[in-house]
C-alpha positions in Angstrom: -0.3 0.3 -0.2 2.8 2.4 1.2 4.4 1.5 -2.5 1.3 2.6 -3.9 1.1 5.7 -2.5 4.5 7.2 -2.6 4.0 7.6 -6.3 1.3 11.1 -5.9 -0.7 10.9 -9.9 -1.1 6.8 -8.9 -2.5 7.8 -5.3 -4.7 10.9 -7.1 -5.9 8.4 -9.6 -7.4 6.5 -6.7 -8.2 8.1 -4.0 -10.5 10.5 -6.4 -12.7 7.6 -6.7 -13.4 8.2 -2.7 -16.4 10.0 -1.7 -16.0 13.3 0.1 -17.4 12.1 3.2 -14.4 9.5 3.3 -11.6 11.6 1.6 -12.5 13.5 5.2 -11.8 11.1 7.4 -8.2 10.3 4.9 -7.1 13.2 5.7 -6.4 11.9 9.2 -4.4 9.1 8.0 -1.2 11.3 7.6 0.3 14.6 6.8 1.0 13.8 3.6 -2.5 12.5 2.7 -4.1 15.6 4.2 -1.5 17.5 2.2 -2.3 15.6 -0.9 -6.2 15.3 -0.5 -6.0 19.3 -0.2 -4.1 19.8 -3.0 -6.1 22.3 -5.5 -5.2 19.8 -8.6 -6.9 17.0 -6.7 -9.7 19.1 -5.4 -10.3 20.1 -9.5 -9.8 16.1 -9.8 -12.3 15.0 -7.8 -14.7 17.2 -8.3 -15.1 16.4 -11.6 -15.6 12.7 -10.8 -18.3 13.5 -8.4 -20.0 15.3 -11.5 -19.8 11.9 -12.7 -21.2 9.6 -10.3 -24.2 12.0 -10.4 -26.1 13.6 -7.5 -25.5 11.9 -3.6 -29.3 12.6 -2.8 -31.9 15.1 -2.9 -33.5 17.6 -0.5 -37.1 17.8 -0.2 -39.1 20.7 1.6 -42.7 20.8 1.6 -44.4 24.2 2.5 -47.8 24.4 4.5 -47.9 27.9 2.9 -46.7 30.2 0.1 -43.5 31.6 1.7 -43.3 28.9 4.6 -42.8 31.6 7.4 -46.9 31.4 8.9 -47.3 27.9 9.4 -43.6 26.6 8.9 -42.3 23.7 7.1 -42.6 19.8 6.8 -38.8 18.5 6.1 -37.5 15.2 4.2 -34.8 13.8 2.3 -34.0 10.4 1.0 -31.0 8.9 -0.8 -31.2 8.1 -4.5 -30.3 4.5 -5.3 -27.3 3.7 -6.9 -23.8 2.7 -6.4 -22.7 4.7 -3.3 -21.4 4.1 -0.3 -22.3 3.3 3.5 -20.8 7.1 4.1 -23.0 8.6 0.8 -26.1 6.7 2.6 -25.7 8.9 5.6 -25.6 12.3 4.0 -29.0 13.2 3.8 -29.2 12.7 7.6 -26.1 15.0 7.7 -28.1 17.9 6.2 -30.6 17.5 8.2 -28.8 17.6 11.4 -26.5 20.7 9.8 -28.6 23.5 9.5 -27.8 26.2 12.5 -31.9 27.2 13.0 -34.9 25.3 13.2 -37.7 25.3 10.2 -35.6 27.1 7.1 -37.0 27.4 4.5 -34.4 25.7 1.5 -33.7 28.2 -1.5 -31.4 26.2 -3.0 -27.9 24.1 -3.7 -24.8 24.4 -5.7 -21.6 22.2 -5.8 -21.8 20.9 -2.5 -23.2 24.0 -0.4 -26.7 24.4 0.2 -28.6 28.1 0.9 -32.0 28.8 3.1 -33.3 31.4 4.8 -34.6 31.7 7.9 -38.5 31.8 8.7 -40.0 35.5 9.6 -42.5 35.4 12.2 -43.5 37.5 15.1 -40.7 35.7 17.3 -37.8 36.1 14.8 -39.1 39.2 12.1 -35.1 39.3 11.2 -34.4 37.7 7.8 -31.3 35.6 7.9 -29.7 34.3 5.0 -27.9 30.8 5.7 -25.1 29.4 3.7 -24.4 25.4 5.2 -21.7 22.6 4.3 -23.7 19.3 5.7 -20.2 17.3 5.0 -18.4 19.5 7.4 -21.1 21.4 9.7 -19.5 24.8 8.4 -21.9 27.7 8.2 -22.0 31.2 8.2 -25.0 33.4 8.4 -26.0 36.5 6.0 -28.2 39.4 6.8 -29.4 41.7 3.8 -28.9 44.9 4.7 -28.9 49.0 3.4 -31.1 46.8 0.2 -35.0 45.9 -0.4 -35.1 41.9 -0.5 -37.9 40.3 -0.9 -38.6 35.7 0.6 -37.3 34.6 -3.0 -33.4 34.3 -3.1 -31.1 31.8 -6.3 -27.9 30.4 -4.7 -24.6 30.0 -6.9 -21.6 28.3 -5.6 -18.0 28.8 -7.8 -15.5 26.2 -6.7 -12.7 27.3 -8.9 -13.9 30.8 -9.3 -16.0 32.6 -11.5 -15.2 34.2 -14.9 -14.1 37.5 -13.4 -12.4 35.6 -10.4 -10.1 32.3 -10.0 -11.1 32.2 -6.0 -13.7 30.4 -4.9 -16.6 32.3 -4.3 -20.5 32.4 -4.0 -23.2 34.6 -4.5 -27.2 35.0 -3.6 -29.9 37.0 -6.0 -33.2 38.0 -4.6 -35.4 38.7 -6.7 -38.5 40.9 -6.1 -41.1 43.3 -7.4 -39.9 47.0 -7.1 -41.0 49.1 -4.1 -42.9 51.8 -6.6 -43.7 49.7 -9.9 -45.5 46.3 -9.2 -44.7 45.4 -13.4 -41.5 45.1 -12.9 -38.3 42.8 -10.6 -35.4 44.3 -9.0 -32.2 42.2 -8.0 -29.9 42.6 -5.1 -26.8 40.5 -4.9 -24.5 39.2 -2.7 -20.9 38.3 -3.4 -18.4 36.1 -1.2 -15.7 38.1 -2.7 -16.9 41.5 -1.2 -18.9 40.7 1.2 -21.7 42.9 0.5 -25.3 43.2 -0.5 -25.2 45.3 -4.0 -28.6 46.4 -5.2 -28.5 46.3 -9.4 -29.0 48.6 -11.6 -31.0 46.1 -14.0 -35.0 46.4 -14.2 -36.8 43.8 -15.3 -40.4 44.2 -16.9 -42.9 41.7 -16.0 -46.1 41.3 -14.9 -46.2 37.8 -14.3 -46.0 36.7 -10.7 -42.8 33.9 -10.2 -43.2 30.4 -8.8 -41.5 30.5 -4.9 -38.8 27.9 -5.9 -38.8 27.4 -9.8 -35.3 28.5 -10.4 -32.3 27.0 -11.6 -28.5 28.5 -12.0 -26.5 27.7 -15.4 -23.2 28.9 -16.4 -23.3 32.0 -14.7 -27.1 32.7 -15.9 -30.2 32.1 -13.5 -33.6 31.7 -14.7 -37.0 32.0 -12.9 -40.1 30.4 -13.8 -43.2 32.8 -13.8 -46.8 31.4 -13.5 -47.5 32.3 -17.1 -44.8 30.1 -18.4 -42.4 33.1 -19.1 -38.9 32.8 -17.8 -36.5 35.6 -16.4 -33.0 35.5 -16.6 -30.5 37.5 -15.1 -27.1 37.2 -16.0 -24.4 37.9 -12.7 -21.2 39.1 -14.6 -22.9 41.6 -17.0 -26.0 42.3 -14.4 -28.4 42.0 -17.8 -32.0 40.7 -17.3 -34.7 39.6 -20.1 -38.0 37.5 -20.2 -37.8 34.2 -22.5 -41.5 32.8 -23.4 -41.5 29.0 -22.3 -42.0 26.5 -25.5 -44.9 24.8 -26.2 -49.0 25.1 -26.1 -49.9 27.6 -23.8 -51.6 25.9 -20.6 -55.4 26.4 -20.3 -57.2 27.8 -17.2 -58.6 25.4 -15.3 -56.7 22.3 -16.5 -54.3 20.4 -13.9 -50.7 21.1 -15.1 -47.3 21.5 -13.6 -44.2 22.8 -15.0 -40.4 23.3 -13.9 -37.2 24.3 -15.4 -33.9 21.7 -15.4 -30.6 21.5 -16.3 -28.5 18.7 -18.5 -25.1 19.0 -19.8 -24.9 22.5 -19.1 -28.5 23.8 -21.1 -31.7 25.5 -19.9 -34.5 22.7 -19.8 -38.7 23.1 -19.8 -40.3 20.4 -18.7 -44.5 20.5 -19.1 -47.0 17.6 -18.2 -50.5 18.6 -19.2 -53.6 16.2 -19.6 -51.9 13.2 -22.5 -48.4 14.3 -22.5 -45.2 14.8 -20.9 -42.6 17.4 -22.8 -38.9 18.4 -22.1 -37.5 21.1 -24.3 -33.6 22.0 -24.6 -32.4 25.8 -24.9 -30.1 25.1 -27.9 -29.3 28.7 -27.9 -29.6 31.4 -25.0 -29.4 34.4 -27.5 -31.5 32.8 -30.5 -33.4 31.3 -28.1 -33.8 28.2 -30.0 -35.9 25.6 -28.0 -36.2 22.0 -29.3 -38.3 19.3 -28.0 -36.3 16.6 -26.8 -38.4 14.2 -25.0 -41.9 13.0 -25.6 -44.1 10.7 -22.9 -47.5 9.4 -23.1 -48.6 9.5 -19.6 -51.0 6.0 -19.9 -48.1 4.8 -18.9 -48.1 6.5 -15.4 -51.7 5.8 -14.8 -52.1 3.2 -12.2 -55.7 2.3 -10.2 -55.8 -0.1 -6.6 -53.5 0.1 -3.7 -51.6 3.4 -4.8 -54.4 5.6 -5.1 -56.4 3.6 -1.9 -52.8 4.5 0.3 -53.0 8.5 -1.2 -56.6 8.8 -0.4 -56.0 7.6 3.2 -52.5 9.7 3.7 -55.1 12.7 2.8 -57.9 12.0 5.0 -55.5 12.1 8.0 -53.6 14.7 6.7 -56.5 17.2 6.4 -59.7 15.5 7.8 -61.4 14.9 4.7 -60.7 13.5 1.0 -58.8 15.8 -1.8 -60.9 17.6 -4.8 -63.4 15.5 -6.3 -61.8 15.2 -9.8 -59.6 12.8 -7.9 -62.4 10.0 -8.7 -62.8 11.0 -12.5 -62.3 8.7 -14.7 -58.7 7.8 -15.8 -57.8 11.0 -13.5 -54.3 11.1 -12.7 -52.5 12.7 -9.9 -49.1 13.3 -11.2 -46.8 16.5 -10.7 -43.5 17.5 -11.8 -40.9 19.1 -9.6 -37.7 18.9 -11.1 -35.3 17.6 -13.7 -31.6 17.4 -13.6 -29.3 15.1 -16.0 -32.0 13.5 -18.2 -34.0 12.5 -15.2 -37.3 14.1 -14.3 -38.3 14.1 -10.3 -42.3 13.6 -10.0 -44.9 13.1 -7.6 -47.1 10.4 -8.3 -50.2 9.9 -6.2 -47.9 12.0 -3.2 -45.1 9.2 -3.9 -41.5 10.6 -5.4 -40.6 8.9 -8.6 -38.4 9.4 -11.0 -37.9 8.5 -14.8 -34.3 8.3 -16.2 -34.8 9.1 -20.6 -31.8 7.9 -21.0 -32.6 4.2 -20.0 -36.9 4.2 -19.3 -36.5 3.1 -15.9 -39.1 4.4 -13.3 -38.4 4.6 -9.7 -39.8 4.8 -6.5 -37.9 7.1 -3.8 -38.4 6.4 -0.4 -38.2 9.5 1.4 -36.8 9.6 4.8 -39.7 10.8 7.8 -42.4 11.4 5.2 -44.3 8.7 3.1 -46.0 11.0 0.6 -46.0 14.4 -0.6 -49.4 16.6 -0.9 -50.5 17.2 -4.3 -52.8 19.9 -3.4 -50.5 22.3 -1.7 -50.1 26.0 -2.9 -46.8 25.3 -3.6 -44.9 22.3 -5.2 -42.4 20.4 -2.6 -38.9 21.3 -3.3 -37.0 19.4 -4.7 -33.2 19.8 -5.5 -30.3 17.9 -6.2 -27.0 17.9 -4.1 -23.9 16.4 -4.3 -21.4 16.3 -1.4 -17.8 17.6 -3.1 -14.3 18.2 -1.6 -14.3 21.6 -2.9 -16.6 23.3 -0.8 -14.5 22.2 2.5 -13.2 25.2 3.9 -15.1 28.2 2.4 -17.4 29.0 4.6 -15.9 29.7 8.8 -17.4 28.0 11.6 -19.3 30.1 13.5 -19.9 29.0 17.2 -23.3 30.8 18.0 -26.8 29.3 16.9 -29.8 31.3 15.9 -33.2 29.8 17.4 
């Protein structure tokens, strides 16, 4: 073993295949191992390998109200089934235990870091943003000052620097209606490089209301999905915004449907379910707005009867004390909502159960959540489902705070 690890290149090749949690412990083996695992070239190699392995787990949160402030949030986690180590299966528990405050609202996940905000209640009216590293349990808190922010925040972490800076950094963007113009949106940016909040001069004119938890960050751009099938874009470096019309037929009022944004191979995707089909489009060129229909599935293959429907009805009765809406008993009704699209996998809830469909191999998989058997189809805000990938590149970025915020 010592002979093998005497060669740094060979040692890096072998160690880069282990999980971030395992490598955090391997640092204790010797000073040489610690220096090797902390080397920037090794961190970059391990980060690339981690992305090839896929996500470690999913963050799942269901709010009881629109913002998650008044009635709190039910939160649970599950681990995706795959060729992961026992350490990877512990990650969901570590994430749950890493938040420095109770009842936080999850905002985003990026390259091993998680962004969430405090609930604004009568007991805790001050808004606090938390950036957490579940693997190391490091976290910092941010309080927006001298700026007007809302309750929708987007997050991006650049472990190897952004285009303007080679040092690792993260950014938080708040999007909200302007104080004196309810037909446009303003942007407030926090950068770890400056440690300050800055109100952008950019204004995006759009009358649509935003979905509370449907945004994505791809290659330095943020995308927010509105409730009228438009997408607000914001370029972080240039601080320029725009509005993109989502592809496909307009969703008719009164027809149950759901849509979401996604990322696969660094391209923006838009997924939508209507009465008969599930469709996924890819934006080939964000400048030419060239959408391509990439996948289309007939929903008949997802229709189920019997015990699955019965289990969900019993859950609904226990939760709210009555049956769901009458349309659930209509012939051929399908309780299905899509929640996220990532790396050619669509995550959805079907009759309250969390499932995924892999477009690469056509496999439909059911996932088991911790502490929650079902998701609620009739929440005003759909469940938040975010991919999380543990990576060593996030270690040491945050400074540990000794105090806690209740």
